[in-house]
N, CA, C and O of each residue as an XYZ file, in Angstrom:
332
protein
N       0.862     -1.162      0.000
C       0.025     -0.005      0.007
C       0.896      1.245      0.000
O       1.827      1.351      0.799
N       0.622      2.147     -0.847
C       1.354      3.409     -0.796
C       0.941      4.199      0.406
O      -0.044      3.863      1.064
N       1.673      5.242      0.705
C       1.358      6.076      1.838
C       0.758      7.365      1.338
O       0.881      7.723      0.167
N       0.092      8.073      2.274
C      -0.561      9.329      1.945
C      -0.326     10.299      3.109
O      -0.291      9.895      4.271
N      -0.169     11.559      2.784
C      -0.026     12.609      3.836
C      -1.358     13.296      3.979
O      -1.946     13.753      2.999
N      -1.847     13.368      5.247
C      -3.144     13.978      5.460
C      -3.001     15.497      5.728
O      -1.895     16.036      5.744
N      -4.123     16.148      5.931
C      -4.148     17.603      6.069
C      -3.606     18.115      7.403
O      -3.627     19.323      7.641
N      -3.121     17.234      8.277
C      -2.471     17.639      9.493
C      -1.009     18.054      9.218
O      -0.316     18.542     10.111
N      -0.569     17.856      7.997
C       0.814     18.203      7.581
C       1.089     19.664      7.870
O       0.290     20.544      7.548
N       2.257     19.908      8.497
C       2.654     21.300      8.858
C       3.744     21.827      7.946
O       4.359     22.848      8.256
N       4.002     21.153      6.818
C       5.016     21.579      5.844
C       6.365     21.825      6.498
O       7.001     22.847      6.240
N       6.802     20.914      7.330
C       8.037     21.074      8.043
C       9.278     20.694      7.218
O      10.406     20.931      7.650
N       9.074     20.125      6.069
C      10.137     19.824      5.119
C      11.058     18.623      5.501
O      12.096     18.426      4.868
N      10.689     17.846      6.505
C      11.592     16.762      6.945
C      11.366     15.472      6.148
O      12.291     14.670      6.016
N      10.192     15.260      5.628
C       9.900     13.986      4.947
C      10.498     13.905      3.535
O      11.039     12.873      3.138
N      10.395     14.973      2.809
C      10.840     14.976      1.413
C      12.255     14.426      1.173
O      12.435     13.534      0.344
N      13.241     14.942      1.880
C      14.607     14.433      1.653
C      14.838     13.014      2.143
O      15.837     12.400      1.768
N      13.961     12.477      2.957
C      14.105     11.117      3.462
C      13.639     10.059      2.486
O      13.993      8.890      2.638
N      12.842     10.439      1.472
C      12.258      9.459      0.565
C      13.307      9.026     -0.444
O      13.794      9.849     -1.219
N      13.670      7.718     -0.447
C      14.690      7.246     -1.360
C      14.199      7.131     -2.836
O      15.000      6.985     -3.759
N      12.888      7.201     -3.015
C      12.330      7.107     -4.371
C      11.917      8.433     -4.968
O      11.470      8.471     -6.114
N      12.050      9.521     -4.231
C      11.626     10.826     -4.716
C      10.117     10.930     -4.875
O       9.624     11.687     -5.710
N       9.374     10.151     -4.054
C       7.930     10.099     -4.176
C       7.232     11.303     -3.515
O       6.067     11.579     -3.799
N       7.942     12.006     -2.643
C       7.330     13.109     -1.866
C       7.707     14.432     -2.507
O       8.884     14.699     -2.750
N       6.715     15.256     -2.780
C       6.926     16.598     -3.329
C       6.017     17.598     -2.630
O       5.041     17.213     -1.986
N       6.331     18.861     -2.755
C       5.485     19.900     -2.218
C       4.285     20.090     -3.080
O       4.431     20.389     -4.265
N       3.083     19.928     -2.538
C       1.848     20.166     -3.273
C       1.415     21.613     -3.106
O       2.178     22.440     -2.607
N       0.197     21.920     -3.521
C      -0.256     23.278     -3.410
C      -0.387     23.759     -1.961
O      -0.073     24.907     -1.646
N      -0.865     22.845     -1.070
C      -1.044     23.206      0.304
C      -0.184     22.436      1.279
O       0.283     22.989      2.275
N       0.037     21.119      0.989
C       0.834     20.264      1.829
C       1.700     19.334      0.972
O       1.533     19.278     -0.246
N       2.583     18.639      1.581
C       3.389     17.685      0.855
C       2.479     16.566      0.358
O       1.470     16.260      0.993
N       2.826     15.957     -0.771
C       2.052     14.878     -1.323
C       2.988     13.695     -1.674
O       4.186     13.879     -1.885
N       2.419     12.504     -1.727
C       3.163     11.330     -2.071
C       2.630     10.759     -3.363
O       1.427     10.524     -3.483
N       3.496     10.529     -4.331
C       3.115      9.926     -5.632
C       3.046      8.428     -5.418
O       4.079      7.793     -5.204
N       1.851      7.843     -5.469
C       1.695      6.393     -5.188
C       2.446      5.529     -6.179
O       2.789      4.393     -5.849
N       2.718      6.021     -7.388
C       3.454      5.240     -8.378
C       4.920      5.106     -8.008
O       5.602      4.216     -8.518
N       5.431      5.988     -7.113
C       6.806      5.952     -6.680
C       7.009      5.439     -5.267
O       8.120      5.078     -4.879
N       5.928      5.408     -4.502
C       6.026      5.046     -3.080
C       6.086      3.517     -2.937
O       5.203      2.793     -3.399
N       7.154      3.056     -2.283
C       7.295      1.635     -1.939
C       7.275      1.424     -0.421
O       7.614      0.340      0.055
N       6.888      2.430      0.325
C       6.981      2.407      1.791
C       8.401      2.048      2.207
O       8.601      1.442      3.260
N       9.375      2.411      1.405
C      10.804      2.167      1.633
C      11.172      0.672      1.514
O      12.302      0.292      1.820
N      10.241     -0.158      1.079
C      10.605     -1.572      0.827
C      11.730     -1.616     -0.171
O      11.678     -0.976     -1.222
N      12.782     -2.401      0.176
C      13.964     -2.494     -0.668
C      15.069     -1.543     -0.238
O      16.243     -1.768     -0.533
N      14.696     -0.494      0.450
C      15.669      0.470      0.944
C      15.860      0.394      2.419
O      16.996      0.338      2.888
N      14.791      0.389      3.174
C      14.842      0.431      4.640
C      13.795     -0.487      5.248
O      12.853     -0.896      4.569
N      13.957     -0.812      6.528
C      13.028     -1.665      7.204
C      11.683     -0.971      7.436
O      10.632     -1.610      7.387
N      11.725      0.334      7.686
C      10.513      1.115      7.928
C      10.449      2.290      7.012
O      11.476      2.772      6.533
N       9.236      2.766      6.757
C       9.077      3.946      5.914
C       9.694      5.160      6.606
O       9.279      5.565      7.691
N      10.674      5.710      5.953
C      11.475      6.827      6.528
C      10.657      8.064      6.774
O      10.866      8.748      7.776
N       9.729      8.377      5.889
C       8.898      9.569      6.080
C       8.051      9.465      7.368
O       7.869     10.438      8.099
N       7.553      8.262      7.604
C       6.756      8.039      8.799
C       7.629      8.177     10.063
O       7.190      8.696     11.089
N       8.867      7.698      9.950
C       9.797      7.738     11.081
C      10.110      9.196     11.472
O      10.237      9.494     12.660
N      10.234     10.096     10.504
C      10.683     11.458     10.844
C       9.523     12.441     11.004
O       9.761     13.548     11.488
N       8.293     12.114     10.633
C       7.185     13.026     10.697
C       6.864     13.415     12.128
O       6.505     12.548     12.924
N       6.983     14.708     12.487
C       6.737     15.123     13.879
C       5.264     15.170     14.278
O       4.946     15.238     15.466
N       4.378     15.134     13.310
C       2.956     15.225     13.649
C       2.159     13.955     13.270
O       0.931     13.940     13.349
N       2.854     12.929     12.872
C       2.219     11.637     12.555
C       1.084     11.765     11.552
O      -0.002     11.234     11.785
N       1.310     12.452     10.451
C       0.261     12.692      9.466
C       0.400     11.820      8.220
O      -0.263     12.085      7.217
N       1.234     10.802      8.256
C       1.432      9.916      7.109
C       0.870      8.557      7.442
O       1.294      7.900      8.393
N      -0.120      8.139      6.620
C      -0.814      6.869      6.835
C      -0.806      6.050      5.544
O      -0.378      6.511      4.486
N      -1.294      4.824      5.677
C      -1.504      3.940      4.511
C      -2.616      4.567      3.650
O      -3.609      5.072      4.173
N      -2.432      4.524      2.346
C      -3.398      5.060      1.377
C      -4.370      3.915      0.983
O      -3.990      3.026      0.220
N      -5.561      3.934      1.477
C      -6.513      2.839      1.212
C      -6.939      2.779     -0.251
O      -7.534      1.792     -0.683
N      -6.639      3.826     -1.015
C      -6.955      3.804     -2.459
C      -5.853      3.189     -3.290
O      -6.016      3.002     -4.496
N      -4.750      2.874     -2.673
C      -3.604      2.255     -3.381
C      -3.100      1.057     -2.566
O      -2.006      1.089     -2.002
N      -3.899      0.031     -2.520
C      -3.559     -1.168     -1.740
C      -2.553     -2.043     -2.508
O      -2.785     -2.416     -3.658
N      -1.451     -2.354     -1.854
C      -0.401     -3.176     -2.453
C       0.147     -4.154     -1.407
O       0.163     -3.850     -0.214
N       0.584     -5.300     -1.852
C       1.195     -6.273     -0.968
C       2.677     -5.916     -0.775
O       3.222     -5.070     -1.483
N       3.297     -6.562      0.174
C       4.739     -6.403      0.362
C       5.494     -6.855     -0.902
O       6.480     -6.233     -1.299
N       5.028     -7.921     -1.513
C       5.639     -8.413     -2.753
C       5.476     -7.400     -3.885
O       6.393     -7.175     -4.675
N       4.288     -6.794     -3.947
C       4.034     -5.817     -4.983
C       4.912     -4.586     -4.805
O       5.425     -4.032     -5.777
N       5.087     -4.149     -3.515
C       5.948     -3.009     -3.256
C       7.394     -3.317     -3.595
O       8.120     -2.442     -4.066
N       7.821     -4.554     -3.359
C       9.172     -4.923     -3.698
C       9.366     -4.986     -5.232
O      10.426     -4.623     -5.742
N       8.351     -5.440     -5.941
C       8.442     -5.448     -7.401
C       8.486     -4.032     -7.962
O       9.176     -3.762     -8.945
N       7.736     -3.125     -7.321
C       7.798     -1.700     -7.762
C       9.210     -1.140     -7.478
O       9.784     -0.419     -8.294
N       9.739     -1.489     -6.317
C      11.115     -1.070     -5.992
C      12.087     -1.523     -7.041
O      12.894     -0.723     -7.516
N      12.038     -2.835     -7.436
C      12.952     -3.356     -8.427
C      12.799     -2.620     -9.779
O      13.781     -2.351    -10.470
N      11.555     -2.311    -10.126
C      11.285     -1.576    -11.377
C      11.896     -0.174    -11.297
O      12.503      0.293    -12.261
N      11.739      0.491    -10.163
C      12.245      1.856    -10.008
C      13.778      1.884    -10.045
O      14.354      2.794    -10.642
N      14.434      0.936     -9.437
C      15.899      0.990     -9.443
C      16.446      0.598    -10.811
O      17.533      1.022    -11.204
N      15.689     -0.205    -11.518
C      16.070     -0.591    -12.894
C      16.106      0.626    -13.799
O      16.969      0.731    -14.672
N      15.150      1.567    -13.590
C      15.058      2.779    -14.415
C      16.155      3.767    -14.103
O      16.480      4.602    -14.947
N      16.746      3.702    -12.902
C      17.839      4.632    -12.531
C      19.040      4.370    -13.274
O      20.045      5.055    -13.085
């Protein structure tokens, strides 16, 4: 499952540089996560780094983009292949 940033986001800028896939960008009002690039850090880290550093706990699983651990790993493999 990709992650999503909710409207509790305070635009503190700590999550964006932590994303190894470049999935987090500044949106019009808050930071946003591109579900096509989000692997929840599978393949890179044990835990999602954006969730680890978020001071207001505003990053959750995105119920509109349900993926298995295997699917996230396959996405990771595809993303690193493109680099």
